[in-house]
N, C-alpha and C positions, 0 to 999 in steps of 0.2 A: 376275724382276723387271724391268720397265723401270729405267733408272738414268740419273736425271732429275740437273741439272745440281746440286743442293743437293746430292746423295750423293758426286758428285766434288768436288762445295768442301768438305767432311766430311771427307773422304780425308785432302786435301791440308794442311786442318788440324789435321789427326789428328798427320799426317806434322812437318810442325812444331814442333807440343807433343814428338813425344820427340825429336827432334832439339837441340830445347832443353836438353830434362831431360838430354838426354847428351851434353853440350856441345860440338855442331857450329861448325860456322863461319856468324856469324849472317850470314853474307849467304847461304849457301844458307838457311838456315832465313827469311831474308826473301821471297827465292825463290819457297817455299811460299808462304807468307802471301798472298803476289803473287796467286799463282794461284787460291788461292782464292778471293780476292775477287774477281778479273777472271770466272770459270768463274761464280762466282755470282749475278753481275749479267749474265752475256749473257740477252739475250730473249727467242733460237731454242734449242729443245733439240738438245744438245750428239749425243744419241745420233742423231737424226737428221741432223745433219752431218753424222757419219761415217759411215752409212748413205749419203747420198750424197759418201761420198771427198770434202770440204769442207776445206780445208789450213786445220788450227789453227792454223799458226804465222803466221798474219795476223794475230792478236789478240796486242798486247801483252805482255808476259810468260810469254810459251806457246810454245816453243824446241820445237826437235825433240826433246828429248828430255823435257820433261814431253807433248807431245802425244802420245809412244810411250807415257808412261804412262795417259794421259785413256780411249786406243782400248783399254789392256789392260782399263781401268775395266769403259767398257762392254763389251766383249767377254766378260768374264767376272765381272765383280760384284765384283771384290778387286782389290789392288795386291801383287805378291808383295814389291816392294822395301818397304812398310808394316810387310806380315807379319814377315817381316826385322826388322825396327825392334823391333817388337812386340816379338820372343821374348829381344832384349839387353834388355829391364827385367823386375822380377818382378811375371807376371800383375796380385794383386792394388795393383799400384802403379798403375795406369792407371786406376785408378776412384778414385783419389783426388782426377781430373781434374773428374769428375762435380761435384765440391764447390764453388757460386760460390762465389768467396772466394780459392780455389786456384791461379792459374795456373801457367805450366810450370815458371819461377822458384821459385819459391815449393815445389812439389811437386819439385823440383832441390834446393833446402835441405833440404830435410826428409828426404830418401834421404841425401842423400850429409854431411852432417851430424852426422843426429840415427840415419840407418839408418833411417829407418821408409820401411814398403815395402806397408801395408796400414789400411785404418780403424781397426782397432782399436786395433796400436802409437801410431794417432795421437789416440786417445781417453787415453792413457794418460799421455802426453807432456804434454798438455794437460792429467790431474789431478796431475802429478806438476811441473807448472808449467816443466819443462824447455824447454818450447820456446818461452818467453820468453828463454833463452838466446841465440836465434837473430835477425838484426835484422828489423824488419818484423813481428813475430809478438806485438804486445802483448793484453791484455787483452781488448780489443773485437773484434782480430778471432778470440783463441782464443774467445773467447761465437757471434759469428756463424757460428765454423766447426762449434760443437756444432750450434746451431738448424737448419745446414743438414744434417748428420750426418742429424740427430735427422727431418727432412722426409724425407730421400730413403729412409731405414729402412723409415718408415713408406707411402711411396711406392710403396713394391717389394712392401711383403706385401699393401698393400691392394687388394681388389679392390672395386667397390662393385656390389650385389642394382642388378638392373633397376630394380624397384620407385624406388629414391632416387633411381637416375642418370635415369632418364627426368625426374622434377619436377624435377632440378636444369637440366633440357635442356631442358625445356617453356619453365619459366621462363625462362630466355636467349632463348630463339624469341619468344617474344612481346617481350620488352626492345628484342629485334632489331629487330621487324617497326618498331616507334615511331622508327630513326633515318631522318634525312632520306635520300630520295632511294631508300630501299630498294626490293627487288624480289621475290627471291626469295631463301627464307630454310627451307635443311633438313638435317635430322640426320641424321646419316652414322656411316658407323665401322660398331663391330660393337653399336650401340645401335642401328642399326637393319636387323643381321643380328637383333637379338632376342639375343643372347647370356643366361645368365643370371647371369655379372656382368660390368663395365663397370671399366676401367682407366683412361680419358678417353674424352672426350667432342669428337668434330670436328661441326664445322657449317660450311656453305658458305652463303654469300649473292653474290646478282648485286645489282647496286645502279650508280644513279651515279656517287658518290666514295667511293671505295672508302678514301679517308685519312677523312674524315668518319664512315663506319661503323665504324672502327679506334678512334675516339676516343670514341663512343657507350659504344661495346662496353666499354673499359679501367675505365671510371665504371659500373658498373654496383657495385648497394651488395655483393653477397655476396663479391667480389673481397677476397681474401685479400694475396695479391702478385700485379705486374704482369712473367709472365718473360721476355716479348719484345713488342715494338708494330711492330709496320710498316704501311705502307701496303697491302698487300693480306692480309699475316696478323699475326696475334695470339696471342701465348700466357698464359693467367694458372691463378693456382691460389685454388679458389673455396676458405670460410675450413672448407670439411667437406675439406680436402685434394684434394679432387676438380679437375684438371689439365683448361680447354679450351681449345680449339683454333677460332681460326675465321679463316674460308679466303675470302677475295670473288677471284671467278672470272670471267673475261669470260660474258657471256650466249649466246654461241656455243660458248662448251666446258662448260655450265650442266651436260650429261648427260652426258658421256664425267668432266668431275672429280668425280660426282654417285657412276658408276659405280667410278671408280679410290681414291676414298680410302671408300668404302663398303667399300671388299675382298671378300672379302679377299686374304691376299698369293696365296695358292696360286692360286685363283679364277682369279685378274689374270693369273699368266704361262700360264697354259693359255689368255685367252684372247690374249693378245698370242703367242701360238705359234699358234694360228689367223690372226689377223692376217699375221703374216710369212708365211704356209706361200699366202695370199693375197695379196703384195707389199705389202701395205699396213703403216703405222706407227699402230699405239694408246698414246693415252697421253693423259695427263689432258686435253690441249686438242681430242681430237678424233682421230676415224679419218681417216688420210690417204694417198690415191691420189698420189703423187711430193709435188708441196706444195697438191694439193685439200684439201681438207677435203671426206669424205664423208659425214660425221655427227658428229655432236657436240654439241647444242643438245639434244637429249632425248636420255636414256636408252636406249628401247627403241631406238632409228635404233644407238645401236652395234651392241646384238646384232644388227638387224635385216642389217647393212652386215656382219656376221661370219657370216651365212648362219644363224644361231640366234634362234629364240623369245625372248621377255624371260621372264629368271631373275630370278623375285623374289630378294628379298635375305636371307631365311632361308633359303635353299637353298645361298646362296659360298662353300661352305668346301670347293674341291673333293672332294665325297666318291660323285664319279657325278654329276654336275648336269651336267655339260658332254654328257658321253658320253650322258644323257636328253633331253636339249634337238634335237641332231644326230638322233636315232632317233625324234623325234616323241615320247617317254616321260614328259616330266614329269610330276612327280603334279599333280593337282584340288586346288590346299592349303586344304584348309578354313578357314573365316573366323567370324567370331565369329555371323555369320550362318545360320550353320548350326546352333547351337545353341539345342535344346529343353526346355534344364531343368538345372539341377545337384543330383547327386548324392551330395554329401558335405556335411552345413554343422551348425552347433548351436544349439540357442535357450538360453533361460536356463533349463532345468529341467537344465541342468549347468555347462557354464561358459561357452555363448554370454547374448550381454548384449540379446539380446530376443525377445517373444513370437518360437511360430510363427504364427500371426498374419503380424503384422510382417512375419518372413519371407518370406512369400507373396505380403506385397504388394509387397515391393520386388522379387523374383523377377519377379512379372508387368508390372510395368514398363520389367523388362526386355524384353518379348517372349517372355518364357518359357511355358511352357503345364504344365511340371509342375517339380514339388523332390521333393524325399528329406529329411527330419529324420531325422540321423542322431550324436543324443547318444551319448557313452561307454557304455559297460559297466561295472559294477559293479568291475574292477579297478583301474580310475585313479580311487582315490579322491579324490585331490590336486584330479581336476576334477570332481568331485562326480559321478562314474559313477551310472549307476542300475541297481539292483538288478532282478530278476524284478516284481513286484510295480508298482516304480514306472512300469518301460516298460510294464507293461497300464496302468499310469493317464495315461500321455502317448499310447499309443492308441487308448482312445476318446477323448482330447481333439481328436487329430486326427480320427476320425471325428467329431466334431460341432465342426470346423472348417471354415467355409465361406469362401472369396475367391472373388469370381465371375470366371472363364475360366480358371482354373488346379489342376490337381489336387495334391494335397499325399499324397508317398507316407510308409509309413509306414516308418523305418530304425532300425539303429544304428549306431553303429562297434563292433566288439565285438574284445574284444581275443585275440591266438592266445596263449594260454600258453605257455609253455616247453615242453611236452613235447607240442605241435601241437594241445592241444584248445582249441575255445573257451568264453568266457568266459563263455556263455548257456544254459541248456537247447534241445534241442532242440525242445521245448517253446511255449516261445515263440517260437523263432528262424524258425517257421513261419508265424507271425503277420502277420510282416514280409515286408514287396515288397521290400525291398533291405538287402540285408547287408555292410555295410563291414566287412574285418575285416584290423586291423595289430598290428605288435609297437612297442610301446611300452615295454616292458624288456627285459634280458639280452640285453643290445646285443652279449656279449663273447664270446659262444657262437663254438666253430669253424666255419670256413666251411661243412663238412658238418652240424654240430650245424643249424646257422640253415637252409641252403636246405632240411634235413629236416623240419625244425619247420614253415616254410612251406609244403612240398606234404603234409603230414600233415592241415594246416588244410585244405587244401586240396579231401582226400577227403569233408569233411561237404557234405551236398548240399544244406546252406543257405547256402553260402558264394558270396557270388558275385563280391566288386572286392577284390583285395587294394594295401589302403589306401597310398600313397610308400613305392614298394616299395620302398625301398633304407633309408630312416630319416634316410637325411642334412640336417642342416639349414646351409645356406651359409656359411662364412667360421666355424659354432661347432662344430658335431660335422661328420666325417669319414661317408662310408657304411656301413654294419654290411657283414661279410664273407659276400659269397651266390653263390653260382653264377647269375645272374640268368640265365644260358639257359636252364637246368634249371627252373631255376623257372617260364620263359616256356612252355618244349617242354611241360612238367603242368600249367602251364592252359592249352594247348592241347588237349590229352586228356580234359581232364573241365569245357571247357566254360565254365574261370573268367576273371574279368576282371581287367586290370591296372589301375590309375588314373596320369594326370598332375595330381601335386597341384598347381592351380594358387597355391599360396600363397607368394612371394614367397621366402619365407627355405626353402624348401623347394623349386619346379619339380621335384620327383619324381615320374617317372622323367626322366633327362636326354634331351638330344634321342636322342645316340647308341642309346640304349635303346629310344627311341621307334622308332628306325628299326629296329629289331630287332626289335620285336614287329611291326611290320609287315611285316617280311620272312620273319618265324616263322609271321604266319595272328593272331597275339591279338587281340583286342579293346580299345580302353582310352576307359575314360569321364575326359573332363576334368573335376574337376571342384574347387572352391576351399577346401572348408572350412572357410569363412567361419563365422566369430562373430561377427560384427555384420551389419547389413544394407553397410553400406560394405562387405566385403569378399568382396560377390558380382562389386566392380570388378575386383578379381583373374583374373576371367575372360579377362581380354586377356592375362597374362601366361602359360596356360598355354596360350590362340592361339599364342601367339608360339612360344613349346618345339614345341610338335606341329605348326609346318611347317615348325621345322628339324628336324624328325624326320619329314619328311614325309609326315605324315600328310592323308589327305583324311577328306570324310565319309562314306565308307563304311565308316572302320575307327576308327568312336566311336561307343559308342551312346548316348550323347547327343545325338545329331543326327538319333536313330528319331523316330518318333510315338511317341504313350505304349502304342499299343495292342502294337504290335512291341519296343519294350522290353519290356514288360511278359514275355512268349513268351523271350526271352531269359534275362530274371532268372529266370525258373523250372528253369534247367536241362535 
């Protein structure tokens, strides 16, 4: 990974903290703090300076020893001296440094006078009021420490679903566009790569006056706390506890910065290796041949300068995309415009919130040519699942419902029972156009039994699509234990289809399994599982997941015209 000035500054700052906790020479501590500030304020990239064999001792406070350490950091990504210092302290003690308000002096006091080496011990010392025995630790300080611990613990465990993160990000983007002198505003990071969960949001801007833009940003209404504010970068915590970083970058570097801050780290490492082989320098400021910038304004030009076609953000996970690009084998990724219909949605016959006609009318506005109404079968009593005679009534209504320009297919979401049988008799299953089959209970079966349950269900000739195949609910429920590869192999043999459920708390199957299905040769249906008209918008989340899984239109059945789709559904 490219080493930046800020990386080196952080390491020197950590060394100063470690030395202070250990009670080292104050002058030595100060030397590292000064070096951290010096390196952090460099306008030139230190990695480039070292590559050009420039003398770092020309800068104030950087002697031969520190210059040598900087070279070691750039060449190895770490510093042996720092690692040796780290080993002298309890590993958990270092985490105390992440608590705002606890500098190295206070951490040293906690460690030396109360023997506190971790966060749990710190909490107990506050609860017992033992911490008040120390100079500088009053009730207000203790309360601030507890609040910061709670925030850190929540932040470490909390990842936001993409649907929530996208809403937060889009609102901030619209707000930033109102700033004086703003030019470009672009979301970067894992949200741009369309990961199913997001830890924080990265936004890049170009502008006439970055200080004014940062001043505008930190006045955003949803901010709970401003964690840092600078002329070119500010970090805030929203009231939802979602962290947002906004960076202002030069116009001539916007493309390279967008590539770098989109990531992933692993993808960027591979790009840097290619640049080095070409004797170029690649960083967030651009692609350089010597001191001359040869690319950077546009992201596409960054890839072109490295001899690569443009690689879509969703693919940038170092999972073979660079090799595919070099060999001219990048996938033609699916887009929303390829989707011709949605094959999994519910109506007010069960737990949906709109009529069949209303769902069809909204789908038509999206440009679809067909939909399938797939209300729950009888086993799901909590959702008002339909018994055979109720489903027959619905089939009759669908036959009578006409919405010009769209075909309404007759379907059902049928429970896969514990023994692998389906929840409806074949007599009614054969009257349907689409059969979505799901596991909704008995999640705790052994891996072997759960796998066999699903494979047995596929033996039924009316089985079409395995809905939300792993049963996960993001941040709520882990996937049930199955041999997904074995299930995919069975699906291929039996001409069954796997669903990519676009509902944001499912996004099931995940991107890794999408790629596995593609490699095995199993077709996918991207559906929304919509329960109300607005849920049809979730298709975009499924498309993002599909793109991360390398899916092309040919891999997805609901990109087909209706006549071809019907042939596939007949097995």
